[in-house]
Every structure is written in C-alpha cells, then in structure tokens.
C-alpha positions as CSV (number, residue, x, y, z in Angstrom):
1,X,87.5,62.2,31.0
2,X,91.5,64.0,31.1
3,X,93.6,61.2,33.4
4,X,94.8,64.7,34.3
5,X,91.9,65.1,36.4
6,X,90.7,63.4,39.8
7,X,93.6,63.9,41.8
8,X,96.2,62.4,39.1
9,X,97.3,65.8,37.4
10,X,95.9,69.1,37.8
11,X,96.2,72.2,35.3
12,X,99.2,70.3,33.8
13,X,100.0,71.5,30.0
14,X,102.3,70.5,28.0
15,X,104.2,73.7,25.7
16,X,106.9,72.4,23.1
17,X,109.9,71.9,24.6
18,X,108.5,70.2,27.5
19,X,108.4,73.9,29.2
20,X,105.5,74.1,31.6
21,X,103.5,77.5,31.7
22,X,101.3,77.0,34.4
23,X,102.0,75.1,38.1
24,X,100.9,71.6,38.6
25,X,99.1,70.4,42.3
26,X,102.4,68.0,41.9
27,X,105.4,67.1,40.6
28,X,105.5,65.8,37.0
29,X,107.0,63.0,35.9
30,X,110.3,62.9,33.8
31,X,108.0,61.0,30.9
32,X,105.3,63.8,31.2
33,X,107.6,66.9,31.3
34,X,109.5,65.9,28.2
35,X,107.3,64.1,26.4
36,X,107.9,66.1,23.2
37,X,111.3,64.9,22.9
38,X,110.5,61.6,24.2
39,X,108.7,61.3,20.8
40,X,111.3,62.9,18.3
41,X,114.2,60.3,20.4
42,X,111.5,57.4,19.3
43,X,110.9,58.8,15.7
44,X,115.4,59.0,15.7
45,X,115.5,55.6,17.1
46,X,113.0,54.5,14.3
47,X,114.9,55.9,11.6
48,X,118.1,54.9,12.7
49,X,117.0,50.9,12.7
50,X,115.8,50.9,9.3
51,X,118.8,52.7,8.2
52,X,121.5,50.7,9.6
53,X,119.2,47.7,10.1
54,X,116.9,47.3,6.5
55,X,116.3,44.2,7.0
56,X,113.4,45.4,9.7
57,X,111.6,46.2,7.7
58,X,111.2,42.9,6.2
59,X,110.7,41.6,9.2
60,X,108.0,43.6,10.9
61,X,106.1,43.7,7.1
62,X,106.5,39.8,7.6
63,X,103.8,40.4,10.6
64,X,101.3,41.2,8.7
65,X,97.5,39.3,7.9
66,X,96.4,41.0,4.5
67,X,97.7,44.7,4.8
68,X,97.2,44.7,8.6
69,X,100.6,45.4,10.1
70,X,99.8,43.5,13.5
71,X,102.9,45.1,15.1
72,X,101.3,48.3,14.4
73,X,97.9,47.1,14.9
74,X,98.5,46.2,18.6
75,X,100.6,49.5,19.7
76,X,97.4,50.8,18.1
77,X,95.0,49.7,20.0
78,X,96.6,49.5,23.0
79,X,97.3,53.3,22.8
80,X,93.8,54.1,22.2
81,X,92.6,51.9,24.9
82,X,93.1,54.0,28.0
83,X,91.3,56.8,26.7
84,X,88.5,55.1,25.0
85,X,88.2,53.6,29.0
86,X,87.8,57.1,30.3
87,X,85.0,58.1,28.1
88,X,81.9,58.8,30.1
89,X,79.4,56.7,27.9
90,X,76.5,57.1,29.8
91,X,76.9,61.5,28.8
92,X,77.3,60.8,25.5
93,X,73.5,61.2,24.8
94,X,74.0,65.3,24.4
95,X,76.9,64.8,21.9
96,X,74.6,63.5,19.5
97,X,71.8,65.9,20.2
98,X,74.1,68.7,18.9
99,X,73.0,68.5,15.6
100,X,75.1,71.8,14.0
101,X,78.9,70.6,15.6
102,X,78.3,67.4,13.8
103,X,77.6,69.2,10.7
104,X,80.2,71.3,11.3
105,X,82.5,68.1,11.7
106,X,81.1,66.5,8.9
107,X,81.6,69.7,6.6
108,X,85.2,69.7,7.7
109,X,86.3,66.2,7.3
110,X,84.0,65.8,4.2
111,X,84.0,68.8,2.5
112,X,86.7,70.9,3.5
113,X,89.5,68.3,3.6
114,X,89.8,66.7,1.1
115,X,89.0,69.5,-0.8
116,X,92.3,71.4,0.4
117,X,94.7,67.6,0.5
118,X,93.3,67.4,-3.2
119,X,94.2,71.4,-3.6
120,X,97.6,70.9,-1.7
121,X,98.5,67.5,-3.8
122,X,98.2,69.3,-7.6
123,X,99.9,72.5,-6.7
124,X,102.7,70.6,-5.0
125,X,102.7,67.3,-6.7
126,X,101.2,67.5,-9.9
127,X,104.7,66.7,-11.7
128,X,105.0,63.7,-9.0
129,X,101.7,61.6,-10.2
130,X,102.2,58.7,-8.0
131,X,103.7,61.0,-4.9
132,X,100.0,63.2,-5.6
133,X,97.6,60.3,-6.1
134,X,99.2,59.0,-2.3
135,X,98.8,62.1,-0.9
136,X,95.4,62.6,-2.1
137,X,94.2,59.2,-0.4
138,X,95.8,60.2,2.7
139,X,93.4,63.4,2.5
140,X,90.7,60.9,2.0
141,X,91.3,58.9,5.1
142,X,89.4,60.5,8.3
143,X,90.8,59.9,11.2
144,X,89.7,57.1,13.6
145,X,92.6,56.5,16.1
146,X,95.5,58.3,17.0
147,X,92.9,61.7,17.3
148,X,91.8,60.0,20.4
149,X,95.3,60.5,22.3
150,X,95.8,63.8,20.9
151,X,92.6,65.1,22.1
152,X,93.6,63.1,25.6
153,X,97.1,65.5,25.2
154,X,95.0,68.6,24.3
155,X,92.4,68.3,27.4
156,X,89.2,68.2,24.3
157,X,86.3,66.9,25.7
158,X,85.9,63.0,25.2
159,X,82.9,62.5,24.6
160,X,82.7,64.8,21.7
161,X,85.8,63.2,20.4
162,X,84.4,59.5,20.5
163,X,81.0,61.0,19.2
164,X,82.9,62.6,16.6
165,X,85.0,59.4,15.5
166,X,82.7,57.0,15.4
167,X,80.5,59.5,13.1
168,X,83.4,59.9,10.8
169,X,83.8,55.8,11.3
170,X,80.7,55.4,9.8
171,X,80.8,58.0,7.0
172,X,84.7,56.6,6.2
173,X,82.8,52.9,5.4
174,X,80.3,54.4,2.9
175,X,81.8,57.1,1.4
176,X,85.5,56.1,0.7
177,X,85.2,54.4,-2.4
178,X,82.9,57.0,-3.9
179,X,85.3,59.7,-2.8
180,X,88.1,57.5,-4.1
181,X,87.3,57.4,-7.7
182,X,86.1,61.2,-7.2
183,X,89.1,62.5,-6.3
184,X,91.4,59.8,-8.0
185,X,89.6,59.1,-11.0
186,X,87.7,61.8,-12.2
187,X,89.0,65.1,-11.2
188,X,92.2,64.5,-12.0
189,X,90.8,64.0,-16.1
190,X,89.2,66.9,-16.0
191,X,92.6,69.0,-15.1
192,X,94.5,67.1,-17.1
193,X,96.2,65.6,-14.6
194,X,97.2,61.4,-14.8
195,X,94.4,59.4,-13.2
196,X,94.1,56.0,-11.9
197,X,90.7,53.3,-11.4
198,X,91.0,53.1,-7.4
199,X,88.3,50.2,-6.3
200,X,88.2,50.2,-2.8
201,X,85.5,47.8,-1.2
202,X,83.5,48.8,1.5
203,X,84.3,45.6,3.2
204,X,88.1,46.8,3.0
205,X,87.2,50.1,5.3
206,X,84.6,48.4,7.0
207,X,87.7,45.7,8.2
208,X,90.1,48.5,8.9
209,X,87.2,50.7,11.4
210,X,86.7,47.4,13.3
211,X,90.6,46.9,14.1
212,X,91.7,50.3,14.5
213,X,88.4,51.3,16.2
214,X,85.9,48.6,16.5
215,X,88.6,46.5,19.0
216,X,89.8,49.8,21.4
217,X,86.1,50.9,21.8
218,X,84.8,47.2,22.9
219,X,87.3,46.7,25.5
220,X,87.3,50.8,26.8
221,X,83.1,50.7,26.7
222,X,83.5,46.6,28.3
223,X,86.1,47.9,31.2
224,X,84.1,51.5,31.7
225,X,80.5,49.8,32.3
226,X,82.2,46.4,34.2
227,X,84.8,47.7,37.0
228,X,82.5,50.6,38.0
229,X,79.7,48.3,38.7
230,X,82.2,45.8,40.3
231,X,84.8,47.8,41.6
232,X,83.1,51.4,42.1
233,X,83.3,54.8,40.7
234,X,85.7,56.0,42.9
235,X,88.1,52.8,42.7
236,X,87.9,52.9,38.9
237,X,88.9,56.9,38.7
238,X,91.3,57.5,41.2
239,X,93.0,53.5,40.9
240,X,92.3,52.2,37.6
241,X,92.6,55.4,35.3
242,X,95.7,56.5,36.4
243,X,97.7,52.9,36.4
244,X,96.3,52.8,32.7
245,X,97.6,56.1,31.4
246,X,100.9,55.6,30.8
247,X,99.7,52.9,28.5
248,X,98.7,55.2,25.8
249,X,102.3,56.8,26.2
250,X,104.0,53.5,26.0
251,X,102.7,52.8,23.0
252,X,102.6,55.4,21.1
253,X,106.6,55.2,21.6
254,X,106.4,51.5,20.3
255,X,104.2,52.5,17.0
256,X,106.1,55.5,16.3
257,X,109.7,53.4,16.4
258,X,107.6,50.6,14.2
259,X,106.5,53.3,11.7
260,X,109.7,55.5,11.3
261,X,112.1,52.3,11.6
262,X,109.7,50.4,8.5
263,X,110.7,53.3,6.5
264,X,113.6,54.6,8.1
265,X,116.3,53.5,5.6
266,X,114.3,55.6,2.6
267,X,113.7,58.2,4.7
268,X,117.7,59.0,4.5
269,X,117.8,57.5,1.0
270,X,115.2,59.9,-0.2
271,X,115.6,62.8,1.8
272,X,114.0,65.6,-1.4
273,X,111.2,63.1,-1.5
274,X,110.0,63.4,1.5
275,X,110.5,66.9,2.1
276,X,109.0,67.3,-1.2
277,X,105.6,65.2,0.2
278,X,106.3,67.0,4.1
279,X,105.3,70.2,2.6
280,X,102.2,69.7,1.3
281,X,101.4,67.5,4.7
282,X,102.4,70.4,7.0
283,X,100.1,72.7,5.3
284,X,97.5,70.8,5.1
285,X,97.8,69.8,8.8
286,X,98.0,73.4,9.8
287,X,95.4,74.8,7.5
288,X,92.8,72.3,8.7
289,X,93.6,72.1,12.3
290,X,93.6,76.4,12.5
291,X,90.1,77.1,10.0
292,X,88.6,74.8,12.7
293,X,89.9,76.5,15.5
294,X,89.3,80.0,14.2
295,X,85.2,78.4,12.8
296,X,85.1,77.5,16.7
297,X,86.1,80.5,18.3
298,X,84.0,82.8,16.0
299,X,81.0,80.1,17.1
300,X,81.9,80.8,21.1
301,X,82.4,77.1,21.5
302,X,84.1,76.1,24.7
303,X,87.4,74.9,24.3
304,X,87.4,70.9,25.1
305,X,84.7,71.0,22.1
306,X,86.9,73.0,19.9
307,X,90.1,71.2,20.2
308,X,87.7,68.0,19.8
309,X,86.6,69.6,16.2
310,X,89.9,70.7,15.5
311,X,91.9,67.8,16.0
312,X,89.8,65.6,14.6
313,X,89.5,67.7,11.3
314,X,93.1,68.0,11.2
315,X,94.0,64.3,11.9
316,X,94.0,61.5,9.4
317,X,93.6,57.5,8.9
318,X,97.0,56.6,8.1
319,X,96.2,53.3,8.3
320,X,93.6,53.3,5.8
321,X,95.5,55.3,3.1
322,X,98.7,52.6,3.9
323,X,96.4,49.3,3.3
324,X,94.7,50.9,0.2
325,X,97.9,52.3,-1.6
326,X,99.7,49.0,-0.6
327,X,96.7,46.8,-1.7
328,X,96.2,48.7,-4.7
329,X,99.6,50.4,-6.1
330,X,101.8,47.5,-3.8
331,X,104.1,47.7,-1.2
332,X,106.9,49.2,-3.1
333,X,104.9,52.4,-5.0
334,X,105.4,55.6,-4.8
335,X,101.9,56.0,-3.5
336,X,102.8,54.0,-0.3
337,X,105.8,55.4,-0.2
338,X,103.8,58.7,0.5
339,X,101.2,56.8,2.7
340,X,103.7,56.0,4.9
341,X,105.4,59.6,4.9
342,X,101.8,61.0,6.4
343,X,102.5,59.5,10.0
344,X,106.0,60.7,10.0
345,X,105.2,64.7,9.5
346,X,101.5,64.0,11.0
347,X,103.0,62.8,14.9
348,X,105.5,65.6,15.2
349,X,102.9,68.6,13.8
350,X,99.7,67.1,15.4
351,X,101.4,67.6,18.9
352,X,102.9,71.3,18.5
353,X,99.4,71.6,17.5
354,X,98.3,70.1,20.9
355,X,100.2,72.9,22.6
356,X,99.0,75.1,20.4
357,X,95.5,74.6,21.5
358,X,96.8,74.2,24.8
359,X,98.0,77.7,25.2
360,X,95.5,79.3,23.5
361,X,92.6,77.3,25.5
362,X,91.8,80.6,27.9
363,X,90.3,82.8,24.7
364,X,87.7,80.2,24.6
365,X,84.7,79.8,26.9
366,X,85.5,76.7,29.7
C-alpha cells in the first residue's frame, strides 16, 4: 500500500526537478514537491563533509561490527520500515502463485543482470582489473533493500515488491558464492583477463540478508498485524501510516549523506576514476530497467507489477557488494572503491527511473 493513498496524498506524481504533472487533492509539502533536489543536496553535503573533514570516514568506519556499518545499517532499516509496515501481507498469497512473474524476475535478476554487468565491466574496465572485479560483484548482488523505497515512490505493487525481494534474498544466500566463483574466477580466465579467487561463505550472505532485510521485515510484519489487531485497520491506515511515512524520507537523506561522506575525499580526488566506474553503472541501470519495463509492457502486465519487476531488476544490493569487497580485498582496494561508487550512482539514477516509470504508467494496464 502506498502512503499516497487513504486520504494522505492522492494522484501523487514525481518528475525530475520537482514538477508536478497531475493535480493533487491537497497541497504537497516542500519535502514532497522537491524530493529530487533534497536528495541531490544530501549527496553534495555528504561529499563536502568527506572532502573537507576526511577524518569523517575513519569515524564512520570505526562504528562497524565486522564489515557491517552501524550508521548505514540503521539508516537502511529505518528507511525500509514504513514501506514494509504498509504491505498487505494477508494478500501476498497471490504473489507466490504467480509463477510466470516469479520466473521472469528470476531470469532478470540471476541471468540477465549478472551477464549484462559482466559484459559492461569487461568492455569498459578490462584495463582496470580491480575496478572490473568490483563492478562484477555489484552485478551479482541483487537488491533486497533500497528497491523497496524506489517501489514505494513509483507507486508499484508493494506486495509484489516484498515477495520479489524475499525471493531474491533466498537465491542470494544459496547462489551468490557460486556466481562469484563463476564470474570472477572462471569466466575472466576464459577471456584471458585477470582472475581472483573469491570465497564468500553462505553464512556471510545470510548475515547480510538478516540485517538489511530480516530486521525491517520482522518489524514491519509485527507492527502491521499488532496495530491492526489492537487499534483497528482504519486507525492504522489513516493515522499511523501517514505518521511513519516521513521516516523513509529522513532515513534516506541520512543514509545518502553517510555513504557519500565516507568516500567524499576520493570522489573529489579521483574524479576520472569515478566517471570511469559510473559510465558502465549508468548503462547497466538503464539497460536493466528498460528491458524489464519493455518485457512487462509487451506481456500486458499491470503498471504496479511492471514497476516492481523493473525496479527490482535494475537495483543492486550494494550493502552486500561493499561487505564482500572489504572482507576479501580490503577497505582500501579498488574493488571496495568501486562497490562504494555503486550506490552513489544508483541513488540519482534510480530516482530518475522512478520518475520515468510514473510518466509512462498510463501506457500500462491499471
């Protein structure tokens, strides 16, 4: 369920730059109207903090348990809590019965996505093996976190998004280690490129899934059923949901500032390397989104489900990619640098793709 419904904000539509293409039933707040610019401002603030106060990265990195950054984990969990609380879990049965959609999502995420990212990494970064490996690792980590926020903003189907995320989480635990071995150790060798032996235990993948998906999922499900039981469905939808919806915005802003500040100094010092990594990433997000969006339109899929499929396919689990890169190659490695650049590119691009989805939603079934 989107927080734009139930009398909160009707017919809400974002467009890059903050313009509104459809009239709303009530005046939008300054945060809603200019969300794109608030996010861009958060990026600038984060980079500025990291550049002018380079010790910020050390302070943030010191607040970690293993490879898990506590500040980023808190931001992501808070960011995901409201959308996961609003999901109609009692109506999710139909999602797992829709095998055609699940198979399409499986193909997009675990066949098409890794192959597209591998091809782009080889084409653009074959002379920079550490960056190439880092990019491949991003492509192998399917999204289980921020896609829930993009889905919420795009007015996608919350139940389908939650179902696809859970589906990807299971496959990620089981297959990530094998895919890392295949795409980083085996296939590059066939092409005469530098290879790495990447050993990622399933327990490490399960830990990442438990932190970034399990905690907000458990909190969301508990809140959903407990509050409806004790306070009633009307109070839950008309009072509680609008109150918690703003948490997502502030948690997103906080997370962006933290992420950008960690690598702010390097972003400024190595702008050419940032651009070098950003180009294939940009192409990846665009290719995955438009192929998935086109497939959904061709199948006659309803817009909310099409948006869920497309945004899930285009997003990546940067938390896992960063954790693996740091644990295997070290925090100062080119692989870790590439993994951190991933979300710095993904945030503005996916936000723009949310606007693209909304702009063309009238061409889909409702």
